[in-house]
N, CA, C and O of each residue as an XYZ file, in Angstrom:
688
protein
N      10.895    -14.907     54.613
C      11.132    -16.115     55.250
C      11.363    -16.920     54.253
O      10.616    -16.032     53.842
N      11.673    -17.854     53.228
C      11.015    -18.791     51.630
C      13.295    -18.284     51.710
O      14.162    -19.156     51.761
N      13.512    -17.134     51.696
C      13.799    -16.058     51.452
C      15.699    -16.447     51.874
O      16.819    -16.723     51.444
N      14.433    -16.051     53.586
C      15.849    -15.908     54.428
C      16.602    -17.768     54.213
O      17.699    -18.162     53.819
N      15.637    -18.324     54.591
C      16.329    -20.309     54.619
C      16.424    -20.179     53.387
O      17.536    -20.708     53.405
N      16.226    -19.882     51.957
C      17.604    -20.289     50.944
C      18.508    -19.572     51.398
O      19.239    -20.380     51.972
N      18.905    -18.658     51.508
C      19.542    -17.632     51.679
C      20.778    -18.576     52.969
O      21.909    -18.364     53.408
N      20.118    -19.231     53.080
C      20.663    -19.412     55.094
C      21.421    -21.084     54.745
O      22.254    -21.719     55.391
N      20.729    -21.390     53.494
C      21.003    -22.865     53.089
C      22.353    -22.682     52.026
O      23.474    -22.918     52.477
N      22.214    -22.327     50.846
C      23.424    -21.479     49.767
C      24.614    -21.095     51.294
O      25.538    -21.909     51.286
N      24.706    -20.208     52.332
C      25.253    -20.495     52.917
C      26.118    -21.132     52.600
O      27.031    -21.344     51.803
N      25.240    -21.592     54.033
C      26.487    -22.634     54.931
C      26.739    -23.978     53.632
O      27.164    -24.989     54.192
N      26.559    -24.187     52.005
C      26.674    -25.324     51.081
C      28.885    -24.392     51.368
O      30.018    -24.684     51.748
N      27.732    -22.824     50.597
C      29.550    -22.695     49.939
C      30.401    -23.064     50.336
O      31.189    -23.896     49.886
N      30.392    -22.105     51.925
C      30.869    -22.792     53.053
C      31.531    -24.191     53.252
O      32.662    -24.468     53.650
N      30.977    -24.623     53.042
C      31.675    -25.397     53.238
C      31.907    -27.357     52.046
O      32.259    -28.535     52.098
N      31.425    -26.403     51.297
C      31.675    -26.578     50.028
C      32.571    -26.156     48.275
O      32.842    -26.521     47.131
N      32.695    -24.802     49.649
C      33.723    -24.273     48.634
C      34.963    -23.170     49.332
O      35.905    -22.849     48.607
N      34.890    -22.679     50.636
C      35.363    -21.745     51.368
C      37.184    -22.934     52.280
O      38.300    -22.723     52.756
N      36.293    -24.005     51.982
C      36.387    -25.590     52.365
C      38.181    -25.378     51.708
O      39.336    -25.425     52.132
N      37.586    -25.182     50.697
C      38.600    -25.461     49.367
C      40.014    -24.471     50.142
O      41.062    -25.114     50.204
N      40.041    -23.863     50.375
C      41.108    -22.713     51.009
C      41.633    -22.953     51.818
O      42.655    -22.277     51.928
N      41.427    -23.883     52.813
C      42.328    -23.936     53.454
C      43.437    -24.383     53.453
O      43.773    -25.396     52.840
N      44.188    -23.659     54.168
C      45.727    -24.311     53.999
C      46.236    -23.286     53.207
O      47.273    -22.663     53.434
N      45.272    -23.087     52.023
C      45.973    -22.586     51.003
C      46.188    -20.732     51.131
O      47.393    -20.520     51.000
N      45.550    -19.618     51.302
C      44.862    -18.737     51.824
C      46.547    -18.327     52.151
O      47.291    -19.307     52.123
N      47.100    -17.218     52.402
C      49.142    -16.330     52.140
C      49.463    -17.414     52.513
O      49.909    -17.696     53.625
N      49.288    -18.053     51.714
C      51.155    -19.051     51.141
C      51.540    -18.463     50.344
O      52.515    -18.934     49.757
N      51.124    -17.435     49.991
C      51.700    -16.433     49.058
C      52.166    -15.166     49.422
O      51.296    -14.310     49.262
N      53.666    -14.564     50.033
C      53.415    -14.041     49.868
C      54.263    -12.506     49.182
O      55.300    -12.751     48.564
N      53.885    -11.139     49.274
C      53.925     -9.797     48.048
C      55.351     -9.209     48.836
O      55.465     -8.642     49.922
N      56.067     -9.477     48.123
C      57.818     -9.355     48.111
C      57.505     -7.639     47.063
O      56.784     -7.028     46.275
N      58.194     -7.642     47.534
C      59.085     -5.628     47.049
C      59.369     -6.449     45.595
O      59.641     -7.639     45.440
N      59.138     -4.916     44.155
C      59.077     -5.266     42.951
C      60.540     -4.426     43.387
O      60.647     -3.551     44.246
N      61.728     -5.051     42.409
C      62.922     -3.971     42.694
C      63.028     -2.654     41.795
O      62.745     -2.764     40.602
N      63.460     -1.292     42.356
C      62.839     -0.049     41.515
C      64.451      0.668     41.785
O      64.692      1.551     42.608
N      65.274      0.125     41.006
C      64.812      0.340     39.504
C      64.877     -1.576     39.360
O      65.495     -2.455     39.960
N      63.698     -1.545     38.030
C      63.677     -3.284     38.270
C      64.622     -4.042     37.412
O      64.485     -4.283     36.213
N      65.855     -4.472     38.396
C      67.289     -5.077     37.870
C      67.110     -6.395     38.523
O      67.207     -6.194     39.733
N      66.968     -7.221     38.368
C      67.530     -8.360     38.401
C      68.926     -8.802     39.846
O      70.030     -8.279     39.699
N      68.705     -9.696     41.043
C      69.737     -8.966     41.986
C      69.488    -10.834     42.565
O      68.701    -11.679     42.138
N      70.263    -10.896     43.386
C      70.466    -12.282     44.389
C      69.559    -13.362     44.370
O      69.497    -14.560     44.097
N      68.358    -11.678     45.097
C      67.445    -12.193     45.979
C      66.263    -12.865     44.819
O      65.176    -13.349     45.136
N      66.830    -12.736     43.377
C      65.742    -13.574     43.031
C      66.018    -15.223     42.330
O      65.272    -15.634     41.440
N      67.228    -16.103     42.889
C      68.814    -17.110     42.429
C      67.815    -17.899     42.286
O      67.194    -17.934     43.348
N      67.179    -18.794     41.208
C      67.310    -20.319     41.395
C      67.779    -21.369     41.992
O      67.387    -22.290     42.708
N      68.724    -20.981     41.502
C      70.293    -21.512     41.868
C      70.678    -22.745     40.376
O      71.373    -23.732     40.616
N      70.113    -22.488     38.887
C      69.925    -23.257     37.936
C      70.733    -22.321     37.554
O      70.757    -21.437     38.409
N      71.357    -22.115     36.737
C      72.329    -21.517     36.110
C      71.739    -20.931     34.550
O      72.003    -19.825     34.078
N      70.675    -22.242     33.764
C      70.463    -20.752     33.053
C      68.610    -20.403     33.392
O      68.056    -19.774     32.491
N      67.930    -20.705     34.338
C      67.001    -20.696     34.610
C      67.326    -19.096     35.380
O      66.383    -18.351     35.646
N      68.885    -18.677     35.705
C      69.257    -17.763     36.220
C      69.929    -16.868     35.891
O      70.654    -16.169     36.600
N      69.639    -16.785     34.157
C      70.719    -16.578     33.273
C      69.331    -15.455     32.379
O      69.374    -14.249     32.137
N      67.977    -16.703     32.015
C      66.242    -16.251     31.383
C      65.802    -15.284     32.379
O      65.383    -14.176     32.045
N      65.880    -15.642     33.518
C      65.507    -14.944     34.325
C      66.580    -12.917     34.570
O      66.162    -11.774     34.750
N      67.548    -13.340     34.469
C      68.071    -11.778     34.195
C      66.984    -11.251     32.979
O      65.941    -10.631     33.185
N      67.435    -11.600     31.890
C      66.736    -11.442     29.970
C      65.307    -11.201     30.452
O      64.564    -10.481     29.785
N      64.768    -11.946     31.926
C      63.372    -11.559     31.391
C      63.556     -9.660     31.445
O      63.524     -8.679     30.702
N      63.787    -10.108     33.109
C      63.386     -7.768     33.579
C      64.140     -7.128     32.523
O      63.672     -6.103     32.027
N      65.270     -7.603     32.102
C      66.418     -6.747     30.393
C      65.111     -6.911     29.624
O      64.612     -5.789     29.713
N      64.462     -7.499     29.078
C      63.539     -7.591     28.037
C      62.764     -6.316     28.360
O      63.050     -5.303     27.722
N      61.163     -6.239     29.923
C      60.394     -5.546     30.129
C      61.055     -4.662     30.599
O      60.298     -4.056     31.358
N      62.445     -4.012     30.617
C      62.954     -2.938     30.545
C      62.529     -1.498     29.786
O      62.150     -0.344     29.987
N      63.049     -2.901     28.316
C      63.871     -2.953     27.214
C      61.818     -1.766     26.322
O      61.514     -0.826     25.587
N      61.138     -2.939     27.260
C      59.537     -2.626     26.702
C      59.519     -0.787     27.436
O      59.395      0.309     26.889
N      59.672     -1.128     28.600
C      59.360      0.699     29.511
C      59.742      1.573     28.880
O      59.190      2.656     29.074
N      60.807      1.499     27.887
C      61.970      2.296     27.162
C      61.887      2.658     25.923
O      62.372      3.578     25.264
N      60.761      1.246     25.581
C      60.553      1.760     24.030
C      58.791      1.625     23.451
O      58.386      1.658     22.290
N      58.008      1.471     24.718
C      57.085      1.753     24.642
C      56.054      0.852     23.346
O      55.528     -0.258     23.264
N      56.175      2.191     22.400
C      56.179      2.428     20.917
C      56.882      1.197     19.343
O      57.012      1.294     18.122
N      57.177      0.016     20.581
C      57.734     -0.745     19.369
C      57.680     -2.223     19.330
O      58.365     -3.143     19.776
N      56.192     -2.051     18.356
C      56.029     -3.549     18.627
C      57.190     -4.643     18.047
O      56.793     -5.737     18.450
N      57.814     -4.742     17.667
C      59.507     -5.548     17.750
C      60.166     -5.777     19.054
O      60.605     -6.910     19.252
N      60.281     -5.036     19.813
C      61.009     -5.136     21.449
C      59.758     -5.605     22.537
O      60.115     -6.031     23.636
N      58.026     -5.507     22.164
C      57.449     -5.753     22.952
C      57.023     -7.164     22.529
O      56.449     -7.769     23.434
N      57.236     -8.208     20.751
C      57.378     -9.315     20.635
C      58.448    -10.056     20.911
O      58.526    -11.191     20.442
N      59.518     -9.497     21.772
C      60.697     -9.995     21.689
C      60.446    -10.589     22.733
O      60.577    -11.793     22.955
N      59.890     -9.365     23.769
C      59.649     -9.965     24.976
C      58.779    -10.882     24.752
O      58.944    -12.057     24.426
N      57.959    -10.362     24.919
C      56.875    -12.251     24.859
C      57.419    -13.139     24.282
O      57.263    -14.160     24.953
N      57.919    -13.314     23.497
C      58.798    -14.223     22.642
C      60.038    -14.971     23.783
O      59.948    -16.169     24.053
N      60.815    -14.367     24.196
C      61.407    -14.148     25.139
C      60.762    -15.308     26.995
O      61.368    -16.168     27.634
N      59.632    -14.808     27.154
C      59.031    -15.638     28.478
C      58.676    -16.450     27.888
O      59.162    -17.523     28.244
N      57.781    -16.528     26.808
C      56.987    -17.372     25.805
C      58.725    -18.972     26.090
O      58.473    -20.153     26.329
N      59.555    -18.651     26.012
C      61.217    -19.201     24.944
C      61.393    -20.473     26.597
O      61.501    -21.697     26.658
N      61.333    -19.116     27.945
C      62.193    -19.611     29.537
C      60.330    -20.640     29.772
O      60.302    -21.829     29.453
N      59.621    -20.263     30.072
C      58.072    -21.226     30.450
C      58.542    -22.018     29.686
O      59.718    -22.254     29.961
N      58.196    -22.513     28.897
C      58.955    -23.993     27.867
C      59.716    -24.347     28.164
O      59.585    -25.567     28.260
N      61.206    -23.827     28.606
C      62.177    -24.221     29.372
C      62.086    -24.592     30.777
O      62.143    -25.762     31.158
N      61.955    -23.667     31.484
C      61.374    -24.287     32.661
C      60.765    -25.715     32.798
O      61.298    -26.568     33.509
N      59.211    -26.018     31.827
C      58.396    -26.420     32.414
C      59.075    -28.595     31.375
O      58.804    -29.794     31.452
N      59.979    -27.647     30.619
C      60.781    -29.557     30.739
C      61.399    -29.620     31.206
O      62.035    -30.610     30.845
N      62.173    -28.815     32.599
C      62.905    -29.214     33.542
C      62.473    -29.454     34.619
O      63.273    -29.826     35.478
N      61.313    -29.350     34.889
C      60.240    -29.511     35.701
C      60.145    -30.902     35.681
O      60.056    -31.451     36.779
N      60.145    -31.985     34.109
C      60.158    -33.612     34.056
C      61.116    -34.321     34.863
O      60.960    -35.531     35.024
N      62.134    -33.693     35.413
C      63.688    -34.161     36.937
C      62.422    -34.452     37.795
O      61.943    -35.481     38.272
N      62.167    -33.498     37.801
C      61.870    -33.433     40.227
C      61.863    -34.569     39.900
O      61.420    -34.791     38.773
N      62.145    -35.265     40.391
C      60.669    -36.801     41.397
C      60.032    -36.536     42.303
O      60.291    -35.813     43.265
N      58.844    -37.305     41.967
C      58.442    -38.166     42.590
C      57.028    -36.929     43.388
O      56.620    -36.700     44.527
N      56.758    -36.504     42.195
C      56.435    -35.446     41.742
C      55.816    -34.304     42.717
O      54.671    -33.860     42.814
N      57.012    -34.007     43.395
C      57.452    -32.699     44.846
C      57.643    -31.473     43.760
O      58.824    -31.180     43.571
N      57.092    -31.039     43.337
C      56.406    -29.761     42.286
C      55.042    -30.054     41.709
O      54.803    -30.960     40.909
N      54.399    -29.416     42.071
C      53.068    -29.390     41.341
C      52.384    -27.985     40.604
O      51.767    -26.951     40.863
N      53.343    -29.248     38.822
C      53.448    -28.633     37.324
C      52.250    -27.938     36.410
O      52.626    -27.107     35.583
N      50.742    -28.242     36.512
C      49.886    -28.352     36.512
C      49.973    -26.616     37.190
O      49.638    -25.770     36.361
N      50.280    -26.206     38.230
C      49.441    -24.963     39.219
C      50.654    -24.263     38.286
O      50.173    -23.361     37.600
N      51.977    -24.424     38.095
C      53.445    -23.949     37.430
C      52.920    -23.524     35.743
O      53.222    -22.825     34.776
N      52.356    -24.089     36.023
C      52.178    -24.083     34.195
C      50.984    -22.830     33.829
O      51.084    -21.874     33.060
N      49.561    -23.363     34.917
C      49.055    -22.903     35.067
C      49.230    -20.135     34.749
O      48.882    -19.067     34.246
N      49.854    -20.762     35.430
C      50.570    -19.073     35.794
C      51.284    -18.642     35.236
O      51.451    -17.428     35.355
N      52.452    -19.741     33.918
C      52.792    -19.674     33.613
C      51.650    -18.504     32.059
O      51.738    -17.325     31.717
N      50.734    -19.668     31.579
C      49.232    -19.375     31.006
C      48.400    -18.231     31.100
O      47.698    -17.711     30.233
N      48.608    -17.881     32.423
C      47.132    -16.790     32.928
C      48.240    -15.629     32.367
O      47.655    -14.906     31.561
N      50.180    -15.081     32.609
C      50.445    -14.377     32.013
C      50.639    -14.161     31.184
O      51.422    -13.225     31.022
N      50.240    -14.658     30.344
C      51.055    -14.766     28.476
C      49.096    -14.323     27.940
O      48.856    -13.489     27.067
N      47.847    -15.192     28.792
C      46.653    -14.698     27.789
C      46.232    -13.629     28.663
O      45.303    -13.059     28.091
N      46.440    -13.156     29.629
C      46.789    -11.262     30.363
C      47.116    -10.325     29.501
O      46.566     -9.224     29.477
N      48.358    -10.809     28.454
C      49.167     -9.468     28.214
C      48.893     -9.632     26.252
O      49.128     -8.619     25.592
N      48.576    -10.480     25.758
C      48.555    -11.662     24.485
C      47.327    -10.692     23.747
O      46.564    -11.443     23.139
N      46.867     -9.078     23.607
C      46.072     -8.280     23.041
C      46.164     -6.820     23.657
O      45.359     -5.902     23.814
N      47.878     -7.075     24.011
C      48.580     -5.644     24.287
C      48.300     -5.604     22.963
O      48.158     -6.371     22.011
N      48.247     -3.736     23.385
C      49.115     -2.949     22.051
C      49.670     -2.321     21.222
O      48.906     -2.215     20.262
N      50.803     -1.719     21.002
C      51.243     -0.138     21.474
C      50.833      0.500     21.022
O      50.006      0.384     20.118
N      51.400      1.708     21.634
C      52.096      1.822     22.338
C      51.832      1.484     24.171
O      51.038      2.153     24.832
N      52.541      0.508     24.673
C      52.329     -0.381     25.708
C      52.498      0.910     26.913
O      53.232      1.897     26.858
N      51.724      0.575     27.781
C      51.044      0.969     29.050
C      52.038      1.611     30.415
O      52.869      0.721     30.600
N      52.169      2.164     30.908
C      53.056      1.457     32.419
C      52.555      0.701     32.509
O      53.249     -0.315     32.481
N      50.432      0.359     32.756
C      49.585     -0.231     33.344
C      50.422     -1.346     33.157
O      51.458     -1.529     33.796
N      49.924     -2.186     32.176
C      50.834     -3.078     31.363
C      52.521     -3.542     31.826
O      52.842     -4.574     32.415
N      53.106     -2.829     31.524
C      54.708     -2.601     31.965
C      54.572     -3.094     33.915
O      55.200     -4.112     34.204
N      54.099     -2.660     34.638
C      54.043     -2.809     36.153
C      53.344     -3.292     35.850
O      52.800     -2.218     35.592
N      52.293     -4.340     35.398
C      51.622     -5.922     35.863
C      52.980     -6.821     35.041
O      52.568     -7.903     34.622
N      53.451     -6.745     34.948
C      54.680     -7.834     34.330
C      55.414     -7.389     35.334
O      55.179     -8.068     36.334
N      56.292     -6.457     35.554
C      56.904     -6.058     36.269
C      56.952     -6.670     37.977
O      57.953     -6.953     38.635
N      55.546     -6.742     38.368
C      55.261     -7.340     39.658
C      54.924     -8.487     39.370
O      55.032     -9.343     40.248
N      54.483     -8.805     38.233
C      54.212    -10.401     38.405
C      55.522    -11.347     38.717
O      55.871    -11.983     39.712
N      56.191    -11.110     37.165
C      57.364    -11.507     37.697
C      58.158    -11.174     38.727
O      58.537    -12.152     39.371
N      58.353    -10.640     38.921
C      58.812    -10.555     40.742
C      58.119    -11.695     41.293
O      58.605    -12.822     41.389
N      57.104    -11.392     41.607
C      56.431    -12.267     41.958
C      56.177    -13.873     42.022
O      56.015    -14.758     42.862
N      56.240    -13.703     40.657
C      56.477    -15.477     40.256
C      57.389    -16.371     40.225
O      57.105    -17.554     40.039
N      59.191    -15.754     40.485
C      59.966    -15.742     40.799
C      60.018    -17.234     42.148
O      60.119    -18.452     42.300
N      59.763    -15.150     43.216
C      59.812    -16.258     44.453
C      58.613    -16.740     44.909
O      58.542    -17.787     45.553
N      57.715    -16.098     44.643
C      56.387    -17.752     45.433
C      56.982    -18.568     44.715
O      57.770    -19.232     45.388
N      56.973    -18.905     43.372
C      55.820    -20.296     42.865
C      57.987    -20.366     42.047
O      58.709    -20.997     42.818
N      58.362    -20.094     41.418
C      59.837    -21.007     41.248
C      60.587    -20.589     41.999
O      61.604    -20.138     41.472
N      60.519    -20.513     43.486
C      61.252    -20.746     44.737
C      61.284    -22.512     44.726
O      62.298    -23.208     44.668
N      59.528    -23.087     44.818
C      59.407    -23.947     45.124
C      59.961    -25.538     44.467
O      59.737    -26.661     44.916
N      60.754    -25.125     43.249
C      60.712    -26.052     42.812
C      62.871    -25.650     43.180
O      63.815    -26.375     42.868
N      62.889    -24.933     43.557
C      65.006    -25.303     44.314
C      65.356    -26.371     45.180
O      64.683    -26.748     46.139
N      66.432    -26.841     44.803
C      66.771    -27.905     45.266
C      66.041    -29.347     44.505
O      66.723    -30.351     44.298
N      64.928    -29.287     44.227
C      64.494    -30.336     44.138
C      64.578    -30.960     42.799
O      64.409    -32.173     42.675
N      64.937    -29.868     41.365
C      66.140    -31.107     39.944
C      66.838    -31.164     40.339
O      67.234    -30.419     41.235
N      67.644    -32.556     39.645
C      68.512    -32.590     39.596
C      70.331    -31.936     39.488
O      70.716    -30.892     38.962
N      70.898    -32.685     39.984
C      72.037    -30.866     39.448
C      72.384    -31.338     38.181
O      72.351    -32.545     37.941
N      72.814    -30.261     37.090
C      73.305    -30.932     35.762
C      75.254    -30.603     36.222
O      76.205    -29.984     36.698
N      74.448    -31.917     35.387
C      76.614    -32.037     35.064
C      77.504    -31.699     34.546
O      77.432    -32.731     33.878
N      78.736    -31.011     33.986
C      79.839    -30.328     33.066
C      79.754    -32.025     31.951
O      79.601    -32.893     32.810
N      79.766    -32.252     31.505
C      80.344    -33.307     30.548
C      82.098    -33.225     30.190
O      82.832    -32.923     29.249
N      82.146    -33.462     30.889
C      83.914    -33.565     30.664
C      84.485    -33.754     29.303
O      83.862    -34.593     28.653
N      85.438    -33.240     28.724
C      86.230    -33.117     27.890
C      88.451    -33.105     28.060
O      89.411    -32.486     28.518
N      88.166    -33.915     27.533
C      87.594    -34.688     26.211
C      87.277    -36.033     27.240
O      87.804    -36.386     28.294
N      85.759    -36.813     26.124
C      85.243    -37.528     26.818
C      85.526    -38.467     27.780
O      84.736    -39.109     27.088
N      85.739    -38.941     28.361
C      86.009    -39.737     28.528
C      86.097    -40.042     30.747
O      86.331    -39.227     31.640
N      85.642    -42.224     30.833
C      85.578    -42.029     32.418
C      86.615    -41.158     33.733
O      87.513    -40.532     33.170
N      86.639    -41.085     34.469
C      87.371    -40.258     35.730
C      86.494    -40.492     36.569
O      85.377    -40.998     36.682
N      87.366    -39.940     37.196
C      86.684    -40.315     38.712
C      85.636    -39.348     39.698
O      85.423    -39.116     40.888
N      85.385    -39.150     39.002
C      83.930    -37.590     39.303
C      83.277    -38.896     38.982
O      82.984    -39.082     40.163
N      82.888    -39.762     38.500
C      81.980    -40.376     37.814
C      81.502    -41.051     39.015
O      80.405    -40.888     39.551
N      82.683    -42.021     39.470
C      82.256    -42.828     41.022
C      81.962    -42.371     42.026
O      81.518    -43.042     42.958
N      82.190    -40.809     42.067
C      80.894    -40.017     43.379
C      80.306    -40.507     43.221
O      80.064    -41.481     43.935
N      79.467    -40.126     41.907
C      78.180    -39.434     41.544
C      77.736    -40.878     42.516
O      77.381    -41.035     43.684
N      77.947    -41.698     41.465
C      77.111    -43.680     41.436
C      77.149    -43.828     42.984
O      76.114    -44.434     43.264
N      77.891    -43.549     44.207
C      78.031    -44.056     45.539
C      77.852    -43.158     46.508
O      77.952    -43.496     47.688
């Protein structure tokens, strides 16, 4: 009887104090098909050239690891590319106005993948590369897509550097 009373109380408290925190958050992340062959395509566009170019490079680096599972330098290069991309992308978040992107959550996802793979040793297993491939595909479409259209546009610096009519249209 005491155990049953305790269990009922625990369950009621757990549901109201913990499970309610999930309200409205479950099923917000979709599961997308991982491309096979693992090649970046326009369905991954975030519409920021440097970030799209870096995403292409991340796909390429993962394929390179798959082709050279015994090569520590290839693995280290992939890890470096991911870390450099994350730092640049996180720096871009600071340009999003009015806290319209959850920077802490996004950065936490970056840290999560890097902490997951940091202990990997060559030869890199298929399990690890499949995990990274899936993570990157899901991350771009579920997390990176959230900042699409929220960062200010990056304009080319005119050459020669002088005032022209394009500045007037930006200000009006």
